[in-house]
C-alpha positions as CSV (number, residue, x, y, z in Angstrom):
1,M,52.1,139.1,-10.6
2,K,49.9,136.1,-10.2
3,K,53.0,133.9,-10.5
4,N,54.8,135.8,-7.8
5,V,51.9,135.6,-5.5
6,A,51.6,131.9,-6.1
7,L,55.3,131.4,-5.4
8,E,55.1,133.3,-2.1
9,E,52.1,131.2,-1.0
10,E,54.1,128.1,-1.8
11,D,57.1,129.3,0.2
12,S,54.9,130.2,3.2
13,E,53.2,126.8,3.0
14,S,56.5,125.0,2.9
15,E,57.8,126.9,5.9
16,R,54.6,126.0,7.9
17,Q,55.1,122.4,7.0
18,Q,58.8,122.5,8.1
19,A,57.8,124.2,11.4
20,S,55.2,121.5,12.1
21,T,57.8,118.8,11.5
22,L,60.4,120.1,14.1
23,P,61.2,117.8,17.0
24,S,59.6,118.6,20.4
25,P,61.8,120.1,23.0
26,P,63.3,117.6,25.6
27,K,61.6,117.3,28.9
28,M,63.5,118.7,31.9
29,A,63.6,116.6,35.0
30,S,62.0,117.9,38.1
31,A,64.4,119.3,40.7
32,K,62.5,117.4,43.5
33,K,62.8,114.1,41.8
34,R,66.5,114.4,40.6
35,P,68.5,116.9,42.7
36,Y,71.7,115.8,41.0
37,S,72.1,115.1,37.2
38,L,74.7,112.6,36.2
39,S,74.6,113.8,32.6
40,L,75.2,117.4,33.7
41,L,78.1,116.3,35.9
42,S,79.6,114.4,33.0
43,Q,79.2,117.4,30.7
44,L,80.9,119.7,33.2
45,C,83.8,117.3,33.7
46,S,84.3,117.0,29.9
47,E,84.2,120.7,29.5
48,R,86.8,121.2,32.2
49,R,88.8,118.4,30.8
50,C,89.1,116.4,34.1
51,N,89.2,112.7,34.4
52,I,87.0,112.4,37.5
53,T,84.2,109.9,37.6
54,P,81.1,111.5,39.1
55,T,79.6,109.9,42.2
56,P,76.6,107.7,41.5
57,L,73.3,109.1,42.5
58,S,72.5,106.1,44.7
59,R,75.8,106.5,46.6
60,I,75.0,110.2,47.2
61,R,71.5,109.4,48.5
62,E,73.0,106.7,50.9
63,D,75.5,109.2,52.2
64,V,72.9,111.8,52.7
65,D,70.7,109.3,54.6
66,S,73.6,108.1,56.8
67,L,74.5,111.7,57.7
68,G,71.2,113.1,58.6
69,G,68.5,110.5,58.1
70,G,67.4,112.1,54.9
71,N,66.7,115.5,56.5
72,I,69.8,117.3,55.3
73,T,69.3,120.0,52.8
74,P,71.5,120.4,49.7
75,S,73.0,123.5,51.3
76,Q,74.4,121.4,54.1
77,V,76.1,118.9,51.8
78,R,78.6,119.2,49.1
79,T,80.7,116.8,47.0
80,D,84.4,117.3,46.5
81,H,86.4,116.1,43.5
82,S,86.9,112.7,45.1
83,G,83.2,112.1,45.3
84,I,83.1,112.0,49.2
85,L,80.2,113.7,50.9
86,I,81.2,116.2,53.6
87,N,78.7,117.3,56.2
88,R,79.4,120.9,57.2
89,R,78.0,120.3,60.6
90,T,80.5,117.5,61.4
91,T,83.5,119.5,60.1
92,A,82.7,122.5,62.2
93,T,85.4,123.6,64.7
94,P,84.8,123.1,68.4
95,T,83.0,125.9,70.2
96,H,84.4,127.9,73.0
97,A,82.2,126.1,75.5
98,Q,83.6,122.7,74.4
99,N,87.1,123.9,74.7
100,A,86.4,125.2,78.2
101,D,84.9,121.9,79.3
102,F,87.9,120.0,78.0
103,S,90.3,122.2,79.7
104,E,88.5,121.9,83.0
105,S,88.5,118.1,82.7
106,V,92.2,118.0,82.1
107,I,92.9,120.3,85.0
108,R,90.8,118.2,87.3
109,T,92.6,115.0,86.2
110,I,96.0,116.6,86.8
111,L,95.0,117.8,90.3
112,T,93.7,114.3,91.2
113,N,97.0,112.7,90.1
114,Q,98.9,115.2,92.1
115,E,97.0,114.3,95.3
116,V,97.7,110.6,94.6
117,I,101.4,111.3,94.1
118,K,101.5,113.2,97.3
119,D,100.0,110.4,99.3
120,Q,102.4,107.9,97.7
121,M,105.4,110.1,98.5
122,G,104.2,110.4,102.1
123,I,104.1,106.6,102.4
124,L,107.6,106.3,100.8
125,V,109.0,108.8,103.2
126,K,107.6,106.9,106.2
127,L,109.1,103.6,104.9
128,V,112.5,105.3,104.4
129,H,112.4,106.6,107.9
130,Q,111.5,103.2,109.2
131,L,114.3,101.6,107.3
132,K,116.8,104.2,108.6
133,G,115.5,103.6,112.1
134,T,115.9,99.8,111.7
135,A,119.4,100.2,110.3
136,E,120.4,102.6,113.2
137,E,118.6,100.5,115.8
138,S,120.1,97.1,115.3
139,P,121.4,96.2,118.8
140,S,122.3,92.6,119.4
141,L,122.0,90.6,122.6
142,P,124.9,88.6,123.9
143,P,125.1,85.2,122.3
144,E,124.7,83.4,125.6
145,T,121.4,85.1,126.4
146,L,119.2,83.0,124.1
147,P,117.7,80.5,123.8
148,V,116.5,80.0,127.3
149,A,117.0,76.4,128.5
150,T,115.7,76.4,132.1
151,F,113.1,78.0,134.2
152,Q,115.8,79.8,136.1
153,E,117.1,81.4,132.9
154,L,113.5,82.2,132.0
155,L,113.0,84.1,135.2
156,V,116.2,86.0,134.7
157,L,115.0,87.0,131.2
158,E,111.7,88.1,132.6
159,G,113.5,90.4,135.1
160,Q,115.6,91.9,132.3
161,L,112.5,92.7,130.4
162,L,111.5,95.2,133.1
163,D,114.2,97.4,131.6
164,Q,112.7,99.3,128.7
165,E,115.9,99.5,126.8
166,F,116.5,95.7,127.0
167,K,112.8,95.2,126.1
168,K,113.2,97.3,123.0
169,T,116.4,95.5,122.0
170,L,114.8,92.1,122.4
171,T,111.8,93.2,120.3
172,I,114.0,94.3,117.4
173,T,116.1,91.2,117.6
174,L,113.0,89.0,117.4
175,A,111.6,91.0,114.5
176,Q,114.9,90.3,112.6
177,R,114.1,86.6,112.6
178,G,111.8,87.3,109.7
179,G,109.0,85.0,108.3
180,T,106.5,85.1,105.4
181,T,103.4,84.2,107.4
182,V,102.2,84.7,111.0
183,K,102.8,81.0,111.7
184,D,106.3,81.0,110.2
185,T,107.2,84.2,112.1
186,V,105.9,83.1,115.5
187,W,107.7,79.7,115.2
188,R,111.0,81.3,114.2
189,M,110.8,83.6,117.3
190,M,109.8,80.9,119.7
191,G,112.6,78.7,118.4
192,Y,115.0,81.6,119.0
193,L,113.7,82.3,122.6
194,L,113.2,78.8,124.0
195,T,114.7,75.4,123.7
196,N,112.3,72.6,122.8
197,E,113.1,70.9,126.1
198,L,111.8,73.9,128.0
199,A,108.8,74.4,125.6
200,R,107.7,70.8,126.5
201,Q,107.3,71.9,130.1
202,M,105.0,74.7,129.2
203,N,101.5,75.3,127.8
204,W,99.3,78.3,127.3
205,K,97.2,78.2,130.5
206,G,99.5,76.2,132.8
207,A,97.3,73.1,132.9
208,N,98.5,69.6,134.0
209,G,101.3,71.0,136.2
210,K,103.0,72.9,133.4
211,A,104.1,76.5,133.5
212,A,101.7,79.1,131.9
213,F,103.1,81.0,129.0
214,K,100.3,83.6,128.9
215,N,101.5,85.2,132.1
216,L,105.0,86.0,130.8
217,I,106.2,89.4,129.6
218,L,107.5,87.5,126.5
219,R,103.9,87.1,125.3
220,G,103.6,90.9,124.6
221,I,107.1,91.1,123.2
222,I,106.3,88.4,120.6
223,N,103.0,90.2,119.6
224,E,104.9,93.5,119.0
225,A,107.8,91.8,117.2
226,V,105.4,90.0,114.8
227,R,103.8,93.3,113.8
228,R,107.3,94.8,113.1
229,N,107.6,92.3,110.3
230,R,106.3,94.0,107.1
231,L,104.8,90.8,105.9
232,T,102.8,90.3,109.1
233,A,102.2,93.9,110.1
234,T,98.4,93.5,110.1
235,S,98.3,90.4,112.4
236,T,96.3,90.4,115.5
237,D,97.2,89.2,119.0
238,Q,94.7,86.4,118.8
239,E,96.3,85.1,115.6
240,T,99.8,85.3,117.1
241,E,98.8,83.6,120.3
242,L,97.0,80.8,118.4
243,W,100.3,79.8,116.8
244,I,102.2,80.1,120.2
245,K,99.6,77.6,121.6
246,R,100.1,75.3,118.7
247,L,103.9,75.3,119.0
248,L,103.7,74.5,122.7
249,H,101.2,71.7,122.1
250,L,103.4,70.0,119.5
251,A,106.7,70.5,121.4
252,G,106.4,67.0,122.9
253,D,106.6,65.5,119.4
254,R,109.7,67.3,118.2
255,D,113.3,66.2,118.7
256,G,112.4,62.6,118.8
257,G,109.7,63.0,121.4
258,R,107.1,61.1,119.5
259,R,109.3,58.1,118.8
260,A,110.4,58.0,122.5
261,R,106.8,58.0,123.6
262,Q,105.9,55.3,121.2
263,R,108.7,53.1,122.6
264,T,107.5,53.7,126.1
265,D,103.9,52.8,125.3
266,N,105.1,49.5,123.7
């Protein structure tokens, strides 16, 4: 009996020694300090037999900071199998109010474009009508009518301009002379109306014994004809008359007039 009691005491003593030599349990990381465990992710991947490399903890923290400045809770962020962070707030579908605002903006843009198209169509229709009118109204004067070479012919032309039909015909005829600028257009018309010899005997006001051009009906005809040209449609009477004065002033130098005057002076 004493031996058995001694053996039992030895067994209990050895068990107490073994219990005292067991390793201490591992310390678990705090959830606040390490919200994601790389070892746990690796263990899960190995158990599921997948070959996915878990996202580094530093990368996850950077993504969280970039998405919400560090204020996003774990419930708002998840990681897919490719390791890319997805913010649930950014992947949310548009609300009904956003769709309504977008639809209203599109409708407003369409209506604005329709108004612009209507205005452009109106302008095109007017241009077509003008072109048709010009094509239909293309009367021509007799070849012997212009240019006027003498004052007698000029007086006859002025008398014919009292007839509205003839006046309209002459206006259209002058407008067909064309020109790219007001100067070019006016000088083309004046060359079609008057010979240079007659233009030498005229100036704008009638000074120095010359005939006055500003008192002629032709003055208004030229102003109207210049504005019929699409390239000079916005010209003013003052601009047109400026180039008429300039042409009459330089008439003496054209057709050899300058050389003849120089020979006379010498």
